[in-house]
Each structure stands twice: as structure tokens, then as C-alpha cells.
C-alpha positions in Angstrom: 169.4 152.7 20.0 168.0 150.5 22.6 167.6 153.4 25.2 165.6 155.4 22.8 163.3 152.6 21.9 162.5 151.6 25.9 161.9 155.4 26.2 159.5 155.4 23.1 157.5 152.3 24.3 157.2 153.9 27.7 156.1 157.1 25.8 153.4 154.7 23.9 152.2 152.6 27.0 151.3 156.2 28.9 149.7 157.4 26.2 147.7 154.2 25.9 147.1 154.4 29.4 146.0 157.6 29.1 143.5 157.3 26.3 142.1 154.0 28.3 141.1 156.5 31.2 139.9 159.4 29.1 137.7 156.8 26.9 136.3 155.5 30.7 135.4 158.8 32.0 134.2 160.8 28.7 132.4 157.9 26.8 128.8 158.1 27.9 129.4 161.8 28.0 130.5 161.6 24.5 127.7 159.3 23.1 125.0 161.7 25.3 126.3 164.6 23.4 125.8 163.1 19.7 122.6 161.5 20.7 121.3 165.6 21.8 122.6 166.7 18.3 120.8 163.8 16.7 117.3 163.9 18.5 117.6 160.4 19.7 116.5 159.2 23.0 118.8 156.9 25.4 117.2 153.7 26.8 119.3 153.4 30.0 120.1 149.9 30.8 121.5 149.8 34.2 120.3 150.7 37.8 120.7 153.7 40.0 122.6 153.8 43.0 123.3 156.3 45.5 126.7 157.5 43.9 125.3 157.9 40.2 123.7 160.1 38.5 119.9 159.7 37.8 119.4 158.6 34.4 115.8 160.2 34.2 117.3 163.7 34.8 119.6 163.2 32.2 116.7 162.6 29.5 114.8 165.9 31.2 117.9 167.6 30.5 118.2 166.5 26.6 114.6 167.1 26.4 115.0 170.4 27.7 118.2 171.3 25.3 116.0 170.4 22.3 113.4 172.9 23.3 114.2 175.5 25.5 110.4 177.0 25.3 109.0 173.4 26.0 107.6 174.9 29.3 106.8 178.2 28.1 103.7 179.2 26.6 102.5 181.1 23.6 101.1 184.2 23.6 98.5 185.7 20.7 97.3 188.9 20.0 95.6 191.0 17.6 97.6 194.2 16.6 94.5 196.1 15.6 90.7 195.7 14.6 91.9 194.6 11.5 90.2 195.1 8.4 87.0 193.2 5.8 88.3 191.2 3.2 85.0 190.5 2.1 81.4 192.3 2.6 78.6 190.8 1.3 76.4 192.1 -1.6 74.1 194.9 -1.3 70.5 193.0 -0.9 71.3 189.6 -0.7 69.3 187.5 1.6 72.6 185.4 2.3 76.6 186.2 1.2 79.4 184.9 2.7 83.0 183.9 2.6 84.0 182.2 5.9 86.2 179.5 6.8 89.3 181.1 5.4 92.6 179.3 4.5 95.3 182.3 3.9 98.5 180.6 2.4 101.8 182.7 2.1 103.8 182.3 -0.5 107.3 182.2 -0.6 107.4 186.0 -2.8 104.7 187.5 0.0 101.7 187.1 -1.8 98.7 185.7 0.0 96.4 182.9 -1.6 93.1 182.8 0.6 90.4 180.4 -0.1 86.8 180.6 1.3 83.7 178.8 1.8 81.1 180.5 -0.7 77.4 180.1 -1.5 76.7 177.4 -4.0 73.7 178.0 -6.9 71.0 177.9 -4.1 69.6 175.0 -5.7 71.5 171.5 -6.5 74.6 172.7 -4.5 74.8 174.4 -1.3 78.7 175.8 -1.1 81.3 176.4 -3.3 85.3 177.1 -2.6 87.0 180.8 -4.2 90.0 181.2 -3.9 91.9 185.0 -4.6 95.3 186.7 -4.5 96.9 189.5 -2.7 100.0 191.1 -3.1 100.0 193.5 0.2 98.9 191.3 2.6 94.9 190.8 2.4 94.3 194.7 1.4 93.5 194.6 -2.5 92.6 191.4 -4.2 93.0 190.0 -7.3 89.7 188.8 -9.2 87.7 186.2 -7.3 87.5 182.6 -8.6 85.7 179.4 -7.8 88.4 176.9 -7.8 86.5 173.8 -6.5 82.8 172.6 -6.7 80.8 169.1 -6.0 81.3 166.5 -8.2 77.8 165.2 -9.1 76.2 162.2 -8.5 79.0 161.7 -6.4 79.9 161.6 -2.3 80.7 165.3 -2.7 77.6 166.1 -4.6 75.9 168.7 -2.1 78.5 171.0 -1.1 82.1 171.6 -0.3 83.4 174.0 2.3 85.8 174.5 5.5 89.1 174.5 2.3 92.7 174.3 4.2 95.6 174.3 1.3 99.1 173.3 2.1 102.0 172.7 -0.8 104.4 169.9 -1.5 106.8 169.1 -4.4 104.6 170.4 -7.1 100.9 170.0 -6.1 98.8 172.4 -4.3 96.9 170.1 -2.1 92.8 171.3 -0.8 91.1 169.7 1.8 87.3 170.3 2.2 84.2 169.3 4.2 81.2 167.5 2.0 78.2 165.8 2.5 75.4 163.9 1.0 72.6 164.9 3.5 69.3 165.3 1.6 67.5 166.4 4.2 70.2 169.4 4.2 70.5 169.4 8.1 74.5 169.6 7.7 75.2 166.3 8.9 77.0 162.8 8.2 79.8 164.9 6.9 83.3 163.4 5.8 86.9 165.0 4.6 88.0 165.1 1.5 90.8 166.4 -0.2 92.0 167.6 -4.0 95.3 168.5 -6.1 96.1 171.1 -8.6 99.6 172.1 -9.8 98.0 175.6 -9.8 96.7 177.7 -6.8 93.7 178.4 -8.6 92.8 174.9 -10.0 91.5 172.5 -12.0 91.4 170.2 -9.2 91.3 166.5 -8.9 90.0 164.8 -6.0 91.2 161.8 -4.9 89.2 158.6 -5.8 90.4 156.5 -3.3 93.0 155.0 -5.2 94.3 157.7 -7.3 93.8 161.5 -8.1 90.8 162.3 -10.7 86.9 160.9 -10.8 84.6 160.7 -8.6 85.5 161.5 -4.9 86.0 159.3 -1.8 86.6 160.7 1.5 90.3 161.1 3.0 88.4 160.5 6.5 85.2 159.2 6.5 82.9 159.3 9.5 81.5 156.2 11.3 79.4 157.5 13.8 76.2 157.9 13.9 72.9 159.4 11.7 72.3 162.7 13.7 76.2 163.5 14.2 77.7 166.3 12.3 80.5 164.1 11.1 83.8 165.1 10.4 85.3 167.6 8.4 87.2 170.9 8.6 90.6 169.8 7.8 93.5 171.9 8.9 97.1 170.5 7.6 100.6 170.8 8.8 104.1 169.4 7.4 107.0 168.7 9.5 109.7 166.4 8.8 107.8 165.3 5.5 105.2 164.2 7.9 102.0 165.8 7.5 99.6 166.2 10.2 96.2 166.4 9.4 93.6 167.8 12.1 89.8 167.6 11.6 87.0 168.2 13.7 84.8 164.8 15.1 81.3 165.8 16.3 79.5 162.8 16.7 77.4 161.1 20.0 78.0 158.2 22.5 75.7 155.1 22.4 73.7 156.8 24.7 73.2 160.0 22.6 75.7 162.2 24.5 76.9 164.5 22.3 81.1 164.5 21.9 83.2 167.0 20.0 86.5 166.7 19.5 90.2 167.6 17.4 91.6 164.5 16.0 94.8 164.1 14.4 96.2 162.0 11.8 99.2 161.6 10.3 100.8 160.5 7.0 104.1 160.0 5.5 104.1 162.5 2.4 107.3 160.5 0.4 104.5 157.7 0.0 103.1 159.0 -3.1 99.6 157.4 -1.9 100.1 158.9 1.5 96.1 159.4 1.6 95.9 155.1 1.7 98.6 154.5 4.8 97.2 157.7 7.0 96.9 156.8 10.3 95.0 157.8 13.3 97.4 159.5 15.9 95.0 160.7 18.7 92.5 163.0 19.8 94.1 166.7 20.2 91.2 167.8 22.3 88.2 167.5 23.7 86.0 170.4 23.3 82.7 169.8 24.1 80.3 172.7 25.3 80.1 172.5 29.0 76.2 172.5 29.0 76.2 175.1 31.9 79.0 173.5 34.1 82.3 174.8 33.6 85.5 173.4 33.5 87.6 172.6 36.5 89.4 176.6 36.1 85.8 178.0 35.2 86.6 178.1 31.4 83.1 177.5 29.1 82.9 175.8 26.2 80.1 176.9 23.9 80.0 176.3 20.1 83.3 176.2 19.9 83.9 175.3 16.3 86.7 174.6 13.9 90.2 174.5 13.9 93.3 176.2 11.7 96.7 175.0 12.9 100.3 176.0 12.2 103.6 175.5 14.0 105.4 178.3 15.3 109.3 177.8 13.8 110.7 180.3 16.4 109.2 178.7 19.6 109.1 175.1 17.9 105.3 174.9 18.9 102.1 174.0 17.1 99.5 176.8 17.2 95.8 176.2 17.0 93.0 178.9 16.4 89.3 179.0 16.5 86.4 180.3 17.6 84.6 180.0 21.0 80.7 180.7 21.4 80.3 181.3 17.7 78.0 183.8 16.4 77.1 185.2 20.2 77.3 188.7 21.1 80.4 187.4 23.7 82.2 185.0 20.7 86.2 185.2 20.9 89.0 183.7 19.3 90.7 181.0 21.2 94.0 179.4 20.7 95.8 176.3 21.9 99.6 174.9 22.0 101.1 171.7 21.4 104.9 170.7 21.7 104.3 167.6 19.7 101.5 168.5 17.4 99.3 165.3 18.8 98.2 166.6 22.1 97.1 170.3 22.7 96.4 172.1 25.6 94.1 175.4 25.8 96.3 178.6 26.2 93.8 181.7 26.1 91.0 183.4 24.5 91.0 187.1 22.6 88.7 189.3 22.8 90.2 192.9 22.4 89.9 193.7 18.5 87.7 190.2 17.8 84.5 191.5 16.2 81.1 189.8 17.8 79.4 187.1 16.2 82.6 185.4 14.9 83.6 182.1 13.3 85.4 179.8 11.5 88.7 181.3 11.9 92.5 180.7 10.2 95.7 181.6 10.7 98.3 182.2 7.6 101.2 180.0 7.6 103.6 178.9 4.5 103.2 176.3 2.0 104.2 173.5 5.2 101.8 175.1 7.6 104.5 176.9 8.9 104.7 180.7 10.4 108.4 181.1 10.3 110.1 183.9 12.3 110.1 186.5 9.6 106.5 186.1 8.5 103.9 188.6 9.3 100.8 186.8 11.1 97.7 187.2 10.3 94.4 186.0 11.5 90.9 185.8 9.7 87.4 185.1 10.4 84.3 185.3 9.4 81.5 187.4 11.6 78.0 188.3 11.9 78.6 191.5 13.8 76.2 193.1 16.6 73.4 194.7 14.0 71.6 191.0 14.5 72.3 190.1 10.9 70.1 187.2 9.1 71.9 184.1 8.9 74.7 183.8 6.3 74.9 187.3 5.9 78.8 187.6 6.8 81.4 189.6 6.3 85.3 188.4 6.9 87.9 190.6 8.5 91.8 190.0 8.3 93.8 191.5 11.3 97.6 191.2 11.9 98.8 189.4 14.8 101.4 188.9 17.1 102.8 185.9 18.8 104.9 185.8 21.6 105.8 183.5 24.4 105.5 183.4 27.9 106.3 181.7 31.3 102.5 181.5 32.2 99.3 181.3 30.7 98.5 184.8 29.7 94.8 185.0 30.1 94.1 188.4 30.8 92.0 189.1 28.1 89.7 186.4 28.6 86.1 188.1 29.8 87.1 191.4 28.0 84.7 193.3 25.8 84.8 192.3 22.2 84.3 194.8 19.2 80.6 195.6 18.4 80.9 196.3 14.6 78.3 195.7 12.4 78.4 193.7 8.8 78.8 196.7 6.0 77.2 195.8 2.4 79.8 195.8 -0.5 78.8 198.3 -3.6 77.8 196.2 -7.2 81.0 195.6 -8.9 81.6 197.1 -12.2 82.6 195.3 -15.4 82.5 192.1 -12.5 84.5 189.5 -13.9 83.5 186.0 -14.3 83.9 183.2 -11.6 82.0 180.3 -12.8 79.8 178.6 -15.0 76.6 176.9 -13.6 74.2 174.4 -15.4 70.6 174.6 -14.8 71.0 170.6 -14.0 74.2 169.0 -13.1 73.1 165.4 -13.8 71.5 165.3 -17.9 69.5 162.1 -18.3 69.3 160.9 -22.1 67.2 158.1 -23.6 70.1 155.9 -25.7 69.7 156.1 -29.2 67.1 159.0 -28.8 67.7 162.8 -29.7 70.2 165.4 -28.5 69.8 168.0 -25.8 71.3 171.0 -25.4 71.7 172.8 -21.8 71.3 175.8 -20.5 74.4 177.2 -19.0 75.0 180.5 -16.4 77.7 182.4 -16.3 78.5 183.6 -12.6 80.1 186.7 -12.0 81.5 188.5 -8.9 78.6 189.9 -8.0 76.8 186.7 -7.8 74.8 187.8 -10.9 73.9 185.2 -13.4 74.1 186.0 -17.4 72.7 183.6 -19.9 75.6 181.7 -22.4 74.8 181.3 -25.8 75.3 177.5 -27.0 78.5 179.0 -29.3 80.3 180.1 -26.2 80.3 176.7 -24.7 83.4 174.2 -25.2 83.0 170.6 -24.1 85.4 168.2 -22.8 84.2 164.9 -22.7 85.9 162.1 -20.3 83.9 159.1 -22.4 82.6 159.7 -26.2 81.4 155.9 -26.2 78.6 157.5 -23.6 78.4 161.0 -24.8 79.2 162.7 -28.2 79.2 166.0 -29.8 77.6 166.8 -32.9 77.7 170.0 -35.4 75.6 171.9 -33.8 76.8 174.3 -31.0 76.3 172.9 -27.4 74.2 169.9 -28.2 75.1 166.5 -26.4 74.2 163.4 -27.9 73.4 159.9 -26.2 75.5 157.6 -27.7 75.2 154.4 -25.7 73.9 153.4 -22.4 76.6 154.6 -19.2 77.7 157.5 -17.5 80.3 160.2 -18.4 81.7 163.5 -16.8 81.7 166.1 -19.6 83.5 169.4 -18.7 81.8 172.7 -19.4 84.6 175.5 -20.8 84.1 179.1 -20.6 87.6 181.0 -21.2 89.5 179.7 -18.1 86.3 178.9 -16.2 85.0 175.5 -16.3 82.8 173.1 -14.2 81.8 169.4 -14.6 78.7 167.6 -15.1 77.5 164.2 -15.6 75.4 162.9 -18.6 73.8 159.5 -17.9 72.5 157.7 -20.7 69.8 154.9 -19.9 68.3 152.4 -21.9 65.0 153.1 -23.9 61.9 152.1 -21.5 64.0 152.5 -18.7 62.8 155.6 -15.9 64.9 158.2 -15.6 64.5 157.9 -11.6 62.7 154.8 -10.1 63.2 155.2 -6.4 62.3 151.7 -5.6 64.7 150.3 -8.5 68.3 149.8 -6.0 70.9 149.3 -8.3 73.7 148.9 -5.4 74.5 149.5 -2.0 77.5 150.3 -1.4 79.5 150.1 1.9 81.4 153.5 3.0 84.0 151.5 4.6 85.3 148.2 4.6 87.0 148.3 7.6 85.2 149.3 10.9 87.6 150.2 14.0 85.3 149.9 17.3 87.0 150.4 20.8 85.3 148.9 24.0 87.3 152.1 25.6 86.3 155.0 23.0 83.1 156.8 23.6 81.9 157.6 20.6 79.4 154.8 18.9 80.3 153.2 15.4 77.7 152.6 12.9 77.4 151.5 8.9 75.7 154.2 7.0 75.3 152.1 3.7 74.9 154.5 0.3 72.6 153.2 -2.0 72.9 153.8 -5.7 69.7 153.4 -7.9 68.9 152.6 -11.4 69.5 156.0 -12.5 73.1 156.5 -10.9 71.8 159.0 -8.3 73.3 158.3 -4.8 71.4 158.1 -1.8 72.5 157.7 1.8 69.3 156.8 3.5 68.6 158.2 7.1 66.9 155.9 9.8 63.4 156.0 8.1 65.5 155.4 4.8 66.4 152.3 6.2 63.7 150.9 6.8 62.1 152.1 3.5 64.9 150.0 1.8 64.4 147.1 4.0 68.0 147.2 5.1 69.2 144.5 7.3 72.6 144.3 9.4 73.3 140.9 10.7 76.7 140.2 12.5 78.4 136.4 12.4 79.6 136.8 15.7 77.3 138.6 18.0 79.6 137.7 20.8 82.3 140.2 19.5 79.8 142.9 17.9 76.1 143.2 17.5 74.6 145.2 15.1 71.4 147.2 15.9 69.0 147.6 13.1 70.0 151.3 13.2 73.5 150.1 11.8 74.8 151.0 15.3 77.8 148.4 15.9 77.8 147.7 19.8 81.2 146.0 20.9 81.2 143.0 23.4 85.1 141.7 23.9 88.1 142.1 21.6 88.4 140.6 18.6 87.0 140.5 14.9 83.9 139.7 13.4 82.1 140.7 10.0 78.5 142.2 9.4 76.8 141.2 6.3 74.2 144.1 5.1 71.5 143.6 2.7 68.4 145.0 1.3 65.4 144.5 -0.4 66.7 143.9 -3.4 68.9 141.3 -2.3 71.8 143.7 -3.1 74.6 143.3 -0.3 78.5 144.2 1.1 80.0 142.6 3.9 82.5 144.6 6.3 85.2 143.7 8.4 84.9 144.8 12.3 87.9 145.0 14.7 87.1 145.5 18.1 90.1 146.8 20.4 90.4 147.9 24.2 
């Protein structure tokens, strides 16, 4: 027994010694393997010597194992000339469906969202949606799914759509402005959501969903800048990447155009509040006659649509360059991390002349899966020299590949000299929208009732007058306005403002009823009710070339909103005062001039004494 026990002890000792040797030799490798599987990184805590392996080489090897395509480059081409999914109607002075957002559903159907003309009176653009079950060759009836909210910060226009789906909601991002001069400047990014791809959509109001919209991304640049807009969304690992245009000026009035990245954690139900700036994806300012180092020319390079290509673990961004010119083209970029992009190449073959505002089809998360068809859509004016706003929209099947080098053989090739056709009149055209002769109705408190005039707009964009009995009302606040026995009649109840939803079948739109006390005028440009801060925190960097400005919003006695331009600042008697000019000065036009790192406050007042205060953070 003692001999067997001794033998056992010897065996156990040998096993323990062997385990210790194996552990000493293999511990680092096993840790590294675990790290590679989980995607983590190691920070090495020892110094190199001549006999040790270079830790940097091990980290680089781990990067390569994570994505074998990291140092390769995407290729993108159009398989053929494609097909028109929209043609402007016959004899229309202008008609378009530009900026397509193309969502591929799980069942293979497509929902496509477009910018379309508004009512040509109060609203410049509306957003429409159509569904296709055959990759866009035939479509369902068109429906206006989003329009401006009267007397709000998107009251003039909603355009440049992009859509994603997350946990039961379709989220629709868009661009809007309050630029009364209709110069297309000072835009912001907004977002709305709905359980149904055709709506109705609730707009983000700064705290929750529904009511008057507040920007998701608020433009804080100078008055003559185009602003922020043209959003695109990608979800990866429950993180939302938000891409948007920033087009503004430096303090020296030099124009700067870029694509900006924000990120948000979608698990946070209030993610618009916690969304954070993640950097500049690319600067794409026009060359103004001077070319890039590689000889490339940027001219009117427009909005991005971004998708994540799962097969190659890369982000792909598509846009147009030299937009609306005869030598226009598609242009695409790539990224490994979704934050920093580089130009790959342009596409001319099978691309129609005078193209602009492209989109690429992706699934609900903004992904292109290996088995998914690839479709690119864009608007174009063609080579016929058509008037502004007379644009067709074309879809074309595309092919994505991978290459060791940037494949730029298509740069400089001829594009497609196609002309814009016209669509024929649609018989029995379906209703798309119901419109009111004025989206804001002013009534006196205690006054008589009023019956608005409504028009049904069909797919031909023809208007049909509706009888009051054909309309139903949903009233948000019946303490302000009510209905009676007479069809279509609205009665003022007490002073205030109420949203009223007009309903004709499944077609709806919102108007506002403003009830004013007896004796007060409907519109008094000299009576300022409130001065509103578009933001309460401004971040100014000493190293960022963009100029930052406070652009106040005025609310008049009739609840009309107005964002004054430079002459308007003077006429409203608006003053900007910095509490610490050693940190940041505030010019008379609202521009903030950073001086040194720190925090100060700027007080903004107008002639009537109304005011607000904002915080200004200056960073290096």
C-alpha cells in the first residue's frame, strides 16, 4: 500500500508540474484567443526586449482576424441603365420625387419614401410613400405620410427622408426650415415615428413623441448657411449612427461642407436626448477650381445615404457629385468604423445626366445582407435641359464587391444621356392628401363659427373640392375649439391654440386653430409675445473652423413663429450680451467668437424686454 501510495504521489506531482509548465507557456495565448473571440483588446503592460514578440504585431493580427476586409476596398457598379419609378406628370410646371429612402422589408417588399412638392402656397415639400412587391417595377398607390406642422419649427417644408425600424416603430428622419425668404437656408434635422410605414407619424417634441416638433439636430451656424439636414441612419449593435449634412461658413465667411456623425444608444427610450456628436465623417467642400491631391474635383457634392455591408464588414456611403450638371455622377465612400470615411470612386456608367440626391436600399437596420438585392435610386433632370424641379426618379440594380485597391476605372467615363419623360394622366387616381386653404385658422373668442375649405389631392396632383359633410375632425383641445351640429363648422371656445386633425377616409392632415381675445388683431408684427432659444447649450471649439451663432426665434401675439434674418434682428431690436467676453464674445449678429477655454452665459433680449439666457462652452 505504501509503495502504491508513493507511486500515486509521484504521478500527482508530475501532473502538477506539467500543468504549471503548460499554464506558464500557454496562458497568454489562451487569453489572447478569448479576447479575439469576444472582440476585446489587450493593453500590454510589459516592455519589449529583443527576445519578446512585438505586442503591436499581436494587436494588428487581432484587428486583421476581426475583419479580413479591413485593408480592402469596396467596389460598386450599376448592372444596367435601370428603370424610372417616377416621371413628372404631363404639362406640370414642376414635379418631382427626389431623395429616395428605400427600405427592404423582411418579406422582400420595398417601402420607398420621397420628397414631393407641397401645396405651392404655404408648404414647399411633403413626404410620400409607396410600396412595391417586385423590386420597384410596380407600385401601390402613393400617400403623403408627413407634412409640416403649422406654426412650428418645420412649418415650411419636410423633405430629404430616411427611415429605419426598431422595436415596433418606423422612424422617419427629415429636413425642415423656417426660412420665410425661401432661400433654402437654416435647415434642421427632425424625426418622427409610427407603428405603420404609412403613418400617421408622431414628431419628436424635445421630450417625447407628438405635438410641435423640436429638431433632433439643431443647426447652430450662421444665418446664410444651408444648415443641417439630409439624415441617414444605420443601426449596429443597438447603436444608432446618424449621418447628416452640415453646410455653413467659417468666421471669415468661407463655405465649409461636411457630413457629420452622431451616435445614440437605442435601448434608451429617450435616445434623441442622449444622442452625442461623434465627429466628421468627411469634409466635402467644393474645390473651387483647385483639385484634391489625387486630382479629384468636388462640386455640389450632395446628401449621403449610408448602409452597412454585412458581408464585408464595411459602411458604404452613396451620394452624387457635380449634381445637376451634364457630367454628374454617383460617388461612393467606405468606412471600417462608421465614423471616418474615405472616397473610393465615382460611377458614370449607366448613370443618367444631371442626377442628384441618391439613396441605396437597405433593410430595417440600414444593413445590406449578403443575400439582399442591391438597388440605388436617384433623381435626375437628364440631358434635355429641363426646368428646375422637373425631375424623374430612377432605380437601378447594383453590385457590391471587394478589391485590393481602389478601382477607379469608371472615373471620367461618359454618363447616360437620357432625357426626362412625362407620365400620362392616371384614371381614377387615388387620393394622396387632404389640404386646407390655410393651415392656421384665426378665430375671435366668443365669435361665430367658421367652416374651412378643404381640397382632396390625388396622384395626378389634381385638386377636388370636398363638401363639409365629407370631413371629420379630431380636436386636440376642445376647451379652445369645438364642433357643432353643422358639418365642417369650427366654433371658438376660449383663448388658446389647438391642433385639429382633418380626416377623409384614411387620409389626414393637421391644422391649427388659434382663438384670440376680442379686440386683439390676428397679426401684429410689432407685438412680440415670446423670444425662444433654439438651444440652451452652445459648444464652441477654438480649433473647429465652423462659426457658431445664436439664432433666436420670435413668437408673435397670434402664435406665428418667425426666425429673423440679419435685417430682422435689427428690426426686432435683438441684443446679444456675453457675461464674460474674455471667454467668448457675442457679436451683434449673434455669432459667438471664442477667446479661451471655459464657460460663460449669453443673454439675448429684444425690444419688448423678452429675453432668454444660454450657456456657452468653449473647448480647445
